[in-house]
Residue, then its C-alpha position, 0 to 999 in steps of 0.5 A: m144128177t151128174p151130166t153125162k158127156f155129150q158130143n154135138a152132131a155135125r149139122s147137114h143143111t143143104s136145102f135151096l134156101a139154107a144159105a140165105e136163111k142162115r144169113a137172115l137168121l144170124s142178122i135177126a139174132k144179133r138184133l134181138p133184145l137181150w131179155i129174149n132167149s132161146d126158150h122164148l123163141t122155142a115157145v113161140g114156134f111151138i104155139g105158132l104150130l099149134a095155132a096153125g093146126v087149130s086154124y085148119a080145123l076151123a077152116r071147115q066152118y070158116p074158110a078164111a081161117l086158111l089164110l090165117v095159117i099163113p102168118l102162123l107158119a111165119v111165127n112158127w119159122f121165126g121161133d123154130s129156126l131162130d132159137g138155136t141160132l140165137a143160142r149159138v150167137r150168144d155162146c149159151q148153148r144147151p145141146r142136149y136140152g135144146f136138141y130134146l125139147d125142139h124135136i119132142l115139141d116138133a113131133i107134138g106140133m106136127s101131130v096137132l097140125m095134121g090133126g087139124m087138117a084132118l078135121s078141116g074137110y080140105i084133106s082126107p083123114m087117111v091121107a093126113g094120117l099116112f103123111l104124119i106116119a111117114y113124117l114121124l118115121l123119117s124123124i125117128e131115122i134122123y134122130l137115130a142117125t144123129y145118135a149113132l153117126g154123129v150127123f144131123h140131117l136137116s134137109y133131104w133132096s134140097f128140101g128142109p122145114t122152110e121149103l115145106r112150110i112154103l109149099l104149105v103156104i102155097g097150098s093153102l092159098f090155092a085151096f082157099r081159092r079152089p080146094d079141089v083139082t081135076l086129074a085125068g077127068h077125076s076130081f080130087l082134093l088138092f091137099d090129098v094130091g099134095f100130101a099123098i105125093g109128100a107121103c110117097a117122097l118121105t117114104v122113099i127118103l126114109l128107105q134110102a137113108s135107112f139103107r145108106h146109114a145101115r150100111e155105113l154103120y155095118i162097114q164101121e162095125p164089121m161082124r167078128k168071127g163067132g160074133q153077131 
């Protein structure tokens, strides 16, 4: 097969920790042994996310499994965040392959993670499902915008994947101590409250981004007379 032309999209990453994270990743990438490559790191990140989902599922019978999620999310961050950095540092990027593999595995891994949480008893399956739907819809919007506008958004509202992992770690620690919270005199699962808020936030981001990007494309490609 003859490779088709491909133009890298500009990366937009404006999260709270983006600058510090970039410095840390560059430092780590320069020190990794040569036998480790980007594919190894992608596999490590994917396995970490799958294992975190399994740990959440096990937490239904073994609450201490919630604590195991924390190092597994760190493993996921290490592999998922470092694979692209390593490729850029070594100047051995495979843009189409890397973009495709990274994000199809991210969608699968996130589905397993939320499935594990839905089985854990620490979150209602409906809330977990709604969050996953909102997450996947926003992911689709991001990938479409990357193709149509040439800008890949890694964060919104100063939050990116790293910040979300940190919130999940904090939530898991609190859930291990006490899985429910009292609001207005009613008891709710802690993760139900957190992920319901998260699903609403992702939905708002999705609507804002969709409107903004559709408007931008409409301006760039105005309708011609007699056309559509």
